[in-house]
N, C-alpha and C positions, 0 to 999 in steps of 0.2 A: 700330461704336461699343463693342461688347463687347471687341473685341480691343484697343481703345484703353484702356478702363478696366483690362483684364487687364494690359496693359503698364505703365500708370501704377502699379498696385498692386505689381507686381514691382519697379519702380524705387524706390518708397517703402519697401518691405520691405528692399531691398538697402541703401538709405541708412541705415536704422534699424540694420541688422546692422553695417554698416561703422562707424557712429557709436559704437555700443555696443562693438564689438570694439576700435575705436581708443581709446576712453576706458580700457577695462580693460587694453588692451595698454600704454597710456601709464603706467597705475598700475604695472604690472609693471616697466616701463622706469625709471620714477622710483625705485622701490624698489631695483632691481638697481644703478642708478647712484649710490646713496647721496646723492640730492639734487641731483646735478649736472644731471639731466634738468630740474629745475624751473628752473634758471638759464637755460635756453633761451629762456625769456620774459625779455627784458631788464629788465623792471620788477622781476623777482625776483632779479636777480643780486646786489645788495648784501646781501639777506637771507640767500641761500645762502652768500655768502662769510663773512658774520658768524658763522653757526652753525658753519662749518668751522674757525673760530678760537676757538670756545667750548668749555667742558667737555663739551658735547653733541655734539662733532664726529663721534662714532662712531654716533650715532643718526640713522636716517633721517627725512626730513621726515614721511612718512606714519605713523611710529610715534607722533608727537605730534598731528599735524593730520588731522582727518577729511577724507575725500575721497569724499563720497557722489556719487551720479550727478547730483543737482541742483547741487551745489557745482562739479562738473567742468564742467557745461554753462555755469554762470554765468561761471566763469573764462575758458572759451573765448570766450563772447560779449563780455566785457569786454575781453579781449586783442585780438580781432579788430576790435572797434569803436574801440579806443583811448580808452576812456572810464575808464580806471583813475585813481585820485586821485594827487596829487603824492607822497603818502606812503601806502603801503598799511597799513591798520590792520585788526586783528582785529575782527569783529563780536562783540557779546555772546554770541550763539548759538555762534559758533566757540569762544569761550572755555569755555563749558559743555561742549562736546564734548571739549575738551582735558583737562579736570581729571581725569576718570577714567583717562586714559592715563598721567598722572603716577605712578599707584600701581603701574604695571607694573615700574618700577625702584626707586621710593621707597615701598616698602610700609609701612615703619615710620613714616616721616615722614608719609605720607598718613593712616594710622590715627590717629596722635596728633592731627594737625590735625582730622580728622573728629570726634574725641571732645572737642574744645575749643570755646571761644566764637567763634573766628574762622571756624568753619564754619557760622555762623548763616545761615539762608536769607532770601530777600527778604520772605517773609511774616513770619518772626519779627522782623525789623527794621522793616518798613514798615507792618505791619498790627497792630502792638502797641497795644492799646486804652489802656494805662497811659501810654505815651509820647506817643501821638498826641492824647490828651485834654489833655495839658499844653502841648505845643509843636507849632506848625504845621509840617508837612513842607515842605522847600524843596529846590531842586536842589543846594544845597551839601551836603546829606546824602551825596550820591554821592561826595564827596571821599574819604570813608572807607568808606562803605557802598554798594558798587556802582560802583567805579571804571571798570568796562568797560561799564556800561549806556549803550546808545545811545538817548538820548531825555531828556525832562524828567520831573519827578516826577509831573506829570499823566498821562503816558503809562504810568506804572507803578501808581499808586494812585489810587483813587476812593473817596470824595470827598476833596478836599484842603481839610479844615477840621478843627476840634477837636471835632466832634460825632459824626461817623461814623454808622453802622458802616463800617469800611473793608474793602476787598477788593483784591487784586492784579489789575489790570485787564489786564496783559500776559499773554497765554496762555502756560502753560509755565514761568512765572518763579517761581511761588510757592515751590516746593521746591528751587530752584536757589541755590547758595551766593552770597551777596552779596560775600564777600571770598574769592575763589578763590586757588589757588596763585600765579596771575600777578599778584596784587596786590602781592606782596613778592618775587617771584622773576622774574629776567630771563633766560629760557632762552638767548638769543642773546648774552649778555654775553661779551666776550672774556676768556680766561683759560686756565690750563693743564688738561689732562685730569685729572679728578678720579678717585680710586680710593677705595674704602671702607676706612677705617682698621681696623687689627687690633684696637685697643682703644678703649674708650669715651673720647670727647673730654671733658675736664673743662670745666665752664662757667667755672672760674676760669682756664683756661689761654689760650693765645694764640688770637686770633680766626682761624677757619678761612676760607681763601679759597673763596667760593662765589658764588652768583648773587643774593645779597641786593641788591634794588634796589626802590624805590618807584615804583609806576605812577601818574603824574600825569595825571589825567583831563583837565585843562585843555590840557596840551601833548600828550596822547596818547602818551606815551612814558615809559620807565623811566629813573630816575635812580639810579645806583649808590650804595649806602650811604656810600661813602667820599667822594662828592661833596656829601653833604647836611651841613647845619650842625647842631651841637648848640647849642640856644639858651643865652644867658647869662640866668640867673634870679636873683631877689633874694628874700630873706626880710625883708620891709621894706626897709631900705636896705643890709642885709648881703648881699654876693655869696655865693651858694651854691656850694659845691664839687661840681662835676659830673664824672662818669666820662667819659672821652674815648674810650670804646669805640665805634668807628664803627658797630657793628651797632645800638646803640640809637638812632642817628639815624633809623632807620626808625620806631621806636616813637613818636618825637616828632612825626611827621607827622600822627598822629591823636590821640594821647594828649598833647595840646598845652596849654600855658598860655594865659591871656588877658592882654591889656593891661588895666591897672587901670580900674575904672569911673570915669567922670567924677565930680569932687567928692570922692573919697577921698583920704586922705593920700598914698597911693602915686602917684596921678595928679598931685596938686598938686606933689609933690616930684620928679616924673619919675623914680621909681625903676625903672620898666620892669616887664616881665612878673613876676608874683609866683608863687612856687613853690606848688603845690597848687591853683592856680586852674584853672577850666575842667576839662578832663580830665586835667590833668597829675598824675602820681604820682612825681614826682622824689623820691628818698629824702632825708630829713633826719634830724636827731637821731642816733641811734647808727649809722644806715645811711647817712649822708651820704657822697657820693662813690662809692657802689657802683652797678655797672651793672645795668640791668634784667635783662640776660642772666645775671647771677650768681645770680639766684633763680628767674626764670622760664624754663621750657624753651621752646625756640624755636617749637614747633608748637601745643601745646595750652595754653601759657601757665601750666600748673600750677607751683606753687611748693612743693608738697609734698616734704618730705625735703630741701629745699635748704639748711636752716639748718646741717646738718652739713658742708656744703661748706667753711664758714669757722669754725664754732663747735664746741667740744667739746660733749658731750651736756649737761654740767652747766654752768651759768654761774657767775660769781664768787659769785652769791647762793646757790648751791646748788640752784637750781631748773632743771628740764629746760627748755631754751630754747623748745621746741616747745609747752610748756604754759603759758608766761607769759600774762598778761592782755593780749593783743593781738588784732587782727583775724585773725592767722594761726591762732590757736586758736578764735576765736569771732567770727563776723561781727557780733555784737551788742556787742563790746567797744568802749568809747569810745576806745581806744588804737590808732589806725591804724598797722599795721606799717610803713607807708612813712615815717612821720615821728615814730615814738615816741621819746621821750627817757627817759633813766633817771629824771629828776625827775618824770615823769608818774605813776609809781608810788611812788617814794621822795620823797614830798612833805616829809618831815621831815629830809631830808638823805640823801645817797647813802652807804651804808655802805662801809667799806673792804673791798677784796677779802680773802677768807679765805686764810689761809696755813696750809699743813700743816707741822707741826713734825716733822722727820725723827726716827725712833726711835734711841734711844742705842744705840750699838754694844755688843754683849755680848762680855765678855773672858773 
C-alpha cells in the first residue's frame, strides 16, 4: 500500500511539473513566435490575424495581455472542452490587467489620461453621494461609465436607491478605472504601422490615423470613429454648424444631446435634438463649428492654453482672450465658453474692431 501511495505521489508530482513546465514553456513559445503560437488555437486565429494587420503588429500578445497561471489553466480547460463563446470577449478583470501595460509604450498619453477626468474610478463614479442622492443608478450608466463591466449595476453597487450610503460591492473594483484606455482605443484595429512624429502634432492640423474607436457595451465590440455619425443638432429651429472632424464622433457617444421633452416647443415642432441639452457641449456663438479636439487635449481633456491655437493673445476688444468673463477663466461665470456670444457681454452693441493707424513715414 505504501508503495502504491509513493507511486501515486510521484505521478502527481510529475504531472504538476510537466503541466507547469508546459505552461511556462508555452509562454516562452508564444512570446518568441510573436503571437503566432496563440493562433494554434483555432478560436484565436481571427484575433491574431487582426493584430498582425494593426499598428500594434510588432507587439507580442503577452506584452498587452496578462497570462497568469490561473488564466492559462482556464484557457486550456475552455479550449479542450470546446466551451468557448461564439465571439471571444475580454472580461472586465482582463481589461484592468491590460491598462498598466499601455504605459510601457504610451507613457505620455497614459500620464495625461491618468491626470484627467476620464481616469475616474468606479468608486468615484458610482459611489458619489451627490449624484446618487439625485438620480437612481441604472444599467445604462455603464454605456459611458464602465463599458467593459460584466454584470448589472446591482452587482457593482449596493444599495441601489437614492438614500445610501453606497459602497462598491464587487471586490477589487473600487479603485479601478471606469473608463480605461480600451473604452476609446481599439488595439486590434487595422491600419499602417505608426511611428512617433518628430514634432508635436497641432490640434488644428489634419487628424492622425490611430486606434480611436468607441467600445459599445451592448454589441461588445469597438466601432471606429470614422464609422460613427456626428448628430444633426438644432438651436430652436436653426440648424447648428458642426465640425465634421471624425474624432469628435467619439465624444458624442457620451457627451450627447437629448430629444426635446414632450410638450416643449421643440418637441411640438419636431425640431429634433437641441444643442446644449443633456450632456451636449457642442460649440455655438463665437465658437460654432469648432471641433472638440481643437480645444481639448485628447487624453486629459484639458483646454488650458488652447486659445492661442487660433487666437492672438489680444482680442479685437484689447482684452486677453484667456481673461475674458467666461467659464474658461472662472467656473462661476454666467458665460459658458462652449456657447458664449459677443452680445453676451456687449449688451449695448458690439464695438467695431480696433484699427491701428500706421505711423507716418519720416523723410
